N, C-alpha and C positions, 0 to 999 in steps of 0.2 A: 533747630527747634525740635526736630523729630528724632534726635539721636537716642534719647532715653525712653522712647515709647516701647510698650510691651508688644509682643506679637499680636495680641488681640487688637490693640490700638492701631497697629500698622495695617492689619487686615481691614479694619474699619475705614481708615483713611484711603486705602486702595479702593474700597467700595465707593467712597465719597468722590474720588477722582473720576471713577467710571460714571457715577451719577451725574457729575458736572458735565462730562462729555455727552451724555444722553440728553440733558436739558439744553446745553448750549448749541449743539449742532456744529456746522462747519465754521461759523464765525468765531468760535471759542470765547463767546461772551454771552451772558444771560441778561435779557431785558425784563422789565416788570411783568409783561404779558407771559413770557416763557416761564418765569418762576411761578406765577400764579397758576398757570395751567398744569405745570408739573406737580405742584403740591396740592392741587385740587382746591385752591382758594377762590371761592366764589365772591366773597365780599371785597370790593376794591380798597376799602380803608384798611382792613386786616392785611391784605396782600401788600399794599403800599408801605405800611409800617414795617412789616417783616423785611421787605426789600431794602428799605433805608438802613436797617440794622446790619445787613450784610454788606451793602455798598458803602463802605466806610469813607471812601474818598469823594462820594457824592457825584460821581461821573455819570450816573444814570445807567451804568452797566456793571455787572459783576464779572470780574475776571477770575481766572483759576486761583490766584493767590488769595483773593478775598474770600472766595467760597471755601477753600481749604482752611484758611486761618480761622474762619468762623466755626467750621466743623471741628477743627482741632481744639478750639477753646471749649466747645461743648463736651468733647470726648475727654479732654484732660481735666476738666473741672469737676468739682465735687457737686453733690446735690444742691448745695447752697448757690453755686455758680449757675446751675441750670435754672434754679428758681429766680436768680437775679435776671437771667435772660427773660423769663416770663414776666417779671415785674417791669423790666424795661419796655417790653412789648405793650404794656398797659400805660406807659409813661412817655407819650410821643414828644413832649418838649424837653425830656431829659432833666427835669427839675429835681428829681429825687423823691417826688411825691405824686401820688395819683389823686387828682381832685375829682369832684363829683361829675363834672362834664366828661372827663377822660374815662371814668368808670362807666358812665352811661353810654359813651361812644363804643367802648369795647364790648359791652353786653349787647348792644344793638348789632354790632358787627358779628358777634358770635351767633346770635339768632339768625342773621342773614346767611352766614356761612353754612348753617345747618338747615337752611330752607324753612326756617320757622319765623313766625312774626307774632307780635303782640301789639295791642293798642298802645299809644304813647303813654297813657295814664298807667298802664300795667308795667311798662318798662321803667317809668319813673318810680313806681312803687318798689320794683325789684331793686333798682339802684339805691333808693333810700334805705331799704332794709339792710343791704350789704354794707353800705357806707356807715350806717349807724353801728353795725357790729364791728367793723374793722377800725374805724377812726376812734380808738380808745381814749386818746388824749383830747379829742374834741377841737383840734386846731384847724379843721377844715381840709385836711389832707391825710392820705394813707402813705406812711413811709414804708421802707422795706421791712423793718422789724414788725410793724403792724400787719403787713402783708403776710409774712411768715406765721405770725401768731394766729391769724384767722384760719390759715391752712392747717395748723397743727391739730385742730379739732377734726380734720378730715384726712387722716393719714393715707387712705387709699387714693383720694383725689390729689393729695400732695405728691405722692409717688407718680401718679399719672401725669401730672403737670411737668414733673422733672423729666420723666422718660420721653414725653412728647416733644420736648425741646430737642432731643436727639433723633427720635424716630421720624420727625417730619422731614428730615433731610435724606432719610434712607429710602431706597427703592422698596416697593412692596415685597414682603417675604415670599419666597417660592412656596407653592403648595406642596405639602408633604407627598412624596411619591408612594410611600408605603401605607397601606391601610391597616386595619386591625390585625393582630397576629392570629394564627390559627387557634391558639388557646382562647383568645378573646372572642373569636367568632363562635367557637363551640360553647363558650359560657353564655353568650347572648342567645344562641339557639336554644340552649337548655332552659334559660329563663323564660323565653317566649313560649316554649312548650308547657312549662309549669303554670304560666298564667293564662294559657289558652288550651286547656286539656281537651275540650270537646272538639275544637278545630284540629288539634294535632291527631286525635284518634280518627277523625273523618278523613284527613289527608293520608294517613297511614292505610286506611281501608281503600281509599281511592287508588293509591299507588299499587297496592297489592292486587286489586281487581285488574288493573291494566297489565301488570306483569303476568298474571295468570291467563288472561285472555290471549295475550301475545304468544306466550309459551305454548298454550294449548293448540292454537292455530298452526304454529310452526310444526309441532309434533304430529298433528293430524295430517297435514299435507306432506310431511316427510315420509310418513308411513305409507301414504298413497303413491309415493314415487316422484313427487314434484321436485324440481330443482330448488336451489337455495333462494333464487330470486322470487319464485312463486311463494315459497314459505314466508319470506320477509313481507311480501306484499299482502299476504293473507293475515299475517300478524298485525300489520298496520291497519288493515281493513276491519279486523275484529275490534280493535281499540277505537276506531272511528265510529263504529256502530254504537259502542257504549258512550263515548264522549259526545257524539252527535245528539243522543237522547238526553244526556245529562246537562248539556249547556242551556237547555230551555228552563230548567227548574229554578235557577236563581232569578229568572225574569218573571216568575209568578208572584208579582208584588203583593197582590191581595192575599194570596195564600200565606206568604211569608209574614205579612203584617199580623195575620190572625195567629200564626204560630208564635210570633214574638210576644204577643200579649197573653199567651196561654202557658200552661205548665211545661209544655214542650220547649218553650223559649229558653229554659235553663239548660237543656242538653243539646239542642240543635243549634249549630253555630251560625245563626241567621245574620249576625253582625258582619260576617265575612262573605256574604252572598255575592256581592259584586266582585270582590277579590277572587272568589272561586270561579265565577263566570270568566274572568280574564285568564285565570290559570288554565281552565279547560280550553279556552280559545287558543292559547299558546300551545297546549298539548296537541290539539287538533291540527294546528299548522305543522307541527313536527311530524305527526303520524301521517298526515296527508302528503307531505314531501317525501317521506320514506316509502309510503305506499305507491306513489307515482313513479319515483326513481326505480324502485324494484320492478314494477311492471314494464317500464321502458327498457330496463336491462334484459328482462325476459323476452320482450318483443324483438330485441336485436338478435336473439339467438334463433328466431323462427323464420321460416320461409316468408318472404315478403317484407320482412323487417318492420321497423317502427311505423312508417307511414300506413302500411296496410292495416295494422291492428289499432293504431291510434285514431285514424280517420275512417276506417272501413268497418268498424264495429260499433254498436250502440254503447257498449261498456266503455270502449276507448274514448268515444266522442263525449259522452256525458261526464266521464271522469275528467277529461281535459277542461270542460266548461266549469265543472265543480271546483277544480284546482284554481282556475283563474279567478272565479267569483270569490272564493274564500281568501285568496291572496290579497285581493283588493280590499275586502272587508278588514282583514287582519292589519294591513299596512295603515289604513286610515283610522283604525281604532287605537293605534299606539299613542301613549300618553303625550309624547311631544307634539303630535298632530292636534290632539284635543286641547292642549294647553296653549297652542300658538295663536289662538283667536280664530281658528278655522273650524269651529265646531260643526258648521254646516257640512263640511266634507265628511266628517265622521257620520253625521246623522243620515245623510242621503245615501252614502255608500253602504251603510249598514242595512238599508232596505233590501239589499241583495239577498238577505237571509231567506226571504220568501221563495225566491227562485232556487236557492240552494237546497232547501228542504224538499221541494217538488222534484228536483233532479236527483237528489239523494235517494228518494223513494223509488225512482225509476232505475237508478244505477245499482243499488245494493239490494239483492233479492230478499234478504232477511232484515233489512233496516227497519221495516215497518213493525216488526216484532219488538225491537228495542225501543223505537221512538213513538210507537202508537199512543201509549198513555200520556207521555209528556206533551205530544202534539195536541191531543184532545184537551189536556189541561190548559195548554197555552191558548187554544182557540176559545175556551171558556173565559180565560183571563182577558182576552181581547174583546170578547162580547161584553163583559162587565165594564171594561174601560170605555167601550163605545157608548154604552148606555149612560155611564157617568159623564162622559165628555160632551154629550149633546146638550147639557144644561148650560145656559149662559148666565154668568154672574155679573151683575151691574158693577162697573168700576166706580168707586166712590172717591178715590184719590190717586193721583199720579204725581208724586212730589219729588222734585230734584233735590238731592242733598249733596254736601261736600264730598270731594274725592270720587266724583262720577258715580255716586250711589243713588239709586232711585227707589223710593218706597211706593209700592203698588198695593192698593187696598181695594177689596171687593166686599159687597154685601152678601151675607150668607142666607140661604133659605132656612126655614124652620127644619129642625131635625138633623142638620149637618153637624157631625161630631168629629173632633180630632184630638190628639194628645200633644202635650208640649214636646217640642223637638221633632215633630213629624215634618215631612216634606211633601210637596205637591209638584206636579208638572203643570206648567202654565202655557196656554196659547193665547196670544193677544192679537186679534186680527189687524188692528191698525199698524202693527209692526210686521207681522207675517201671518198669512192665513193657513200655513201648514206646519210651522215649526213649534215643537213643544220643548220646554226647558225646565229642569228641576231646580227648585228653590226651597229653602227651609222656611217654614211658617214662623213669623216673628211676633205674632199676637199669641195670647194664651187662651185656653178654652173659657176662662173666667171673663174674658172680654167678649161678651155675647154679641152675635149679630154681624161681626166683621172678621175678615182674615186678611193679613198683610204679609208681604214678602219684601225683603230688601235686596236689591240687585246691584252688583258692582259692574260698571261698564268695562268689560274685558274683551268681548268679541263683538261681531257685527250686530247681532240681535240686541245685546244688552246696551251697546252704545246708541243704537237707534231709539231704544226705549228711553234712555236718558234725554236725548234730544227731543223726543216727543213730549216728555214731561216738562221740559223747559219751555216748550211752545205754549203751555197752559191753555189747552183746548177746553172750550166750554162743555162740550159733550165728549166724555171719555169713553163712551161705548161700553162693550161687554168683554169679559175675558172668559176663557174656558179652563176648568180646573179638573185635572186627573189626580185623584188621591182622596184622602191623605194616605201616606205610607210611613211605617215606623222606621226609626233609626236607633243606633246604639245609645243615644243620649236619653232615651226613654227609661233606661235602667237607673237613672240618677235618683229617682224617688225611692229606690231600694237601697241606696248607699247610705252609710252613716256619715262619712266625710267625703266630700267631692272636691276635686281640683278641676276647674273648667279652664281650658286653655284655648284661646282663639287668636289666630293670626290674620290680621286685616279683616276682610269680609267674612272670614271663618268664625267670627263672633256670632253670626246670625242664629245658629241653633240654640244658643244660650239665652237669647233675648226672651223667648217664650218661657223657657225653663225657669229663669230667675224670677220673672213676673209671677209665674204660677206658684212657685215655692212660697213667695211672700203672700200671695192671695190665700193660699191654703193655710198658712200659719195664722194669718189674721182671722180666718174663719174658724180656727180652732180644730183643724183636721187632726184627729188623733192617730190616723194611719201614716202621717208624715214622719218617716224615720230619719230624715236628713237633719243632722245637727249643726253642720258647719259647711260653708261653701267658700273655697278659696278660688277667686276668679283672677286669671292672668290674661291680659290683652296686650298684644303687640301690634304696632303700626310703624310704617316707615316715615310717615309725616304726621304732623299735629292735626291737620284738618280732617283726617280720617276718624279722629276720635269724636268729632262734634255730634254726629247724628245719634250716637249710642250713649255718650256720657251723661246726657240729660236724664235718660232712663235710670242709669246706675245711681246718679245723684239722688233721684227720687226714692230709690230703694234704700239708699244709705240713710235718708231722713226717717224712714220707717224703722231703722235699726241703729239708733244713735250710739249705742255702746259697741257696735261691731260684733255682737255675739253670734250672728248668723252669717254675715257677709264680710269677707276681707277682699277688697278689690285692689289689684296691683296693675299699673299701666306702664308699658315700656315703649319709649320712642327710640326705635332701633336704627333710624336713618342718621343718627348723630355720629359724626366721626370724632373719636376721642382725641382731642388735641389740647394745646395750652389754654385756649380760651373756653373750650367746653367745660374744663374743670372750674373756671371762674363762674360760668353760667350755672353749673351744678351746685356750687356752694351758695350762690345768690338765691337759687330756687329753694334750697334747703332752709336758709335763713328766713326767707319770706314765708315758707310753709310753717315754720316754727312759730312765727308771729301771728299769722292769719288763721292757720288751721285748715286751709283749703289749698288745693293745687292750683297753680296759676294757669296751666293749660286747660285742664279738664274741669276744675271746680270740685273734684272729688276729695274724699277724706285723706287718702294717701297721695303723696306727691308723685308726679311722673318721673320714672327712672330714665335717665339719658344714657342708656346702655342696653346690651342684650341680656336676657335673663340668665342667671347662673342656676341651671335646673337642679343640679345636685344640692346646692345650698337651699333652694326653695323647698325641694322635697324633704330634705333633712329637717328643716324647720317645721314642716307640716307633721312629719313623723314624731318629732319631739313634743309638739303641742297636743298630739292625739295618740298617746301610748295605748297599745292594745286594741285600737279601733281599726276597722276595715276602711282603707282609703282607696278610692277609685279615681282615676284620671280620665277625663273626657277631652278629646282634642279634635279640632277642626282646622285644617290648614294644610300646608304643603307636605308631600310625602317624605322628603329628606329630613325634615324636622320630626315627623312622626316616628321615624326609625330611632332618632336620638332619644325622644321621649319614652318610647316603648322600652328601650334598653335601660334607661335610667329608672323608670318606674319598676321594672323587674328587679333591679338592684335593691330597691326598698320594699319589695313584695307588695307593691300597689297594683290594683287592677288597672288595665289600660283599655280604653275604647276609642276608636277613631271613626269619625264620620266618613262614609264612602258614598260618592254619587257617580 
């Protein structure tokens, strides 16, 4: 049977044989459980139907010949043959027609396969809509010709269904080993510089000052006759003086918020304050390591060696403690620690900064000259925060929402002001009497008297908050608020066209902004320059949409023709396979009849796929020729890199939320 196979087909079948061995294991046969686990089939009906199609002799096990014969049929077949496989998957009784019950069953199985669910009445409506569209002759069944005909209107999904028939048997493709080429990297860097000129100039000055300080210290000590180790140590020390003073400035939140809302906000890169704080921290770790290593190398050349100078002098002992303290702070501030649900480790180890600055003033004879003003500024910042954080805000609501999200609402005193997109630090004594956590404000200033935040249960504190909300305590007590502080999203009101992109709980900065935009428009605000908002929201599961979609639906009702708001929702947890294409077609048919999405109730239907950013940005550019477009993003860093590069290709501005 395989004599006339092409080299490509042979390679595929070799892969299939290896795939069979991986699934089957030592007994050289595949049972239903093994097949379902290997292919990631969560729904038993879907898994059972596929197993029956491969197990042609009905033995209850798939042997090598059956597995390869099935795969070979898929490989050798044309697109029509692969679509026939998809059709047969929908036709469990092999009658040659899909009746209403069979279509209902496969749509239900597809929903279950992708971790989604709908009420029975909704699944019935979905089935009715697709069945009416497909059963063109009205005989109560969908034959293969009708199945093909309805797919012809969706060429992309038709291709997906055809390819899925093959891809479902293949092992996951290996990750590409090579990253972007040097040319691509340089292009991306150039685009980032072009779209962040103020930050680029600031970084250039920062690097130049460090180089100048290091070189000057080395030259000065070389002329004084010091050896190379001392020269390097002094160079590192000079840079530590500079960076040790600089690292405090991005933490002056009240000052930076004032700068953001002033004319200086156009030239000072305050959007990158946290990123700059991290950069300075990494630089200090490098300079501290170099400074320490060079001093140890020098001590080794002196009488008494390293122990005498490291433990027998105040400079050596304070330097050792400084190095250990900074190393601990640096390690527990790394992103993978903070994102692992161990925020408390970061929070409490970072308190070592107090001891570090005291010791640094004792250790470095001129450090006070460099750090004196920033330290005084930081003390003033802390005093302001202390005064603000002594006020207790009555908690008026602690509401548990789907996907482990909690809405915490407090009553505001008279005179408390904030801007849309601002964030605050929250301390809630019923959860912890010491910990402060940053959250974006999700109410807008036009909603007077209240302030709310939406909190996703990711770490210990946030999970305890969700449990506390579920307990429905009669007395919710008080919370303490530090803030508000400005974010990049506050620039949106200066944009002409804005693209708001939220991933999961990253949608929270845009809740207040969208509400405020609509309130200002309704009030006839002539200063509102924003003409169009494209809102893109991604979630891995349907339940995460519930708490926010009601608000978006309300805004759409105020904008019936979509002149101001275009909301697009993506359900990214869906695995694209044979049945997901059927579900996609059914949802599209339903949406065309009803005019509302089945999952969210929004004007545009939910996309069962990941966004094609280049296509989205191209459409925005084509719809808004000659207009300034700005992209605002809140979500994971890897996606931010992709969006920043793509936005730069289209000459869009790019702003990312940083906490």
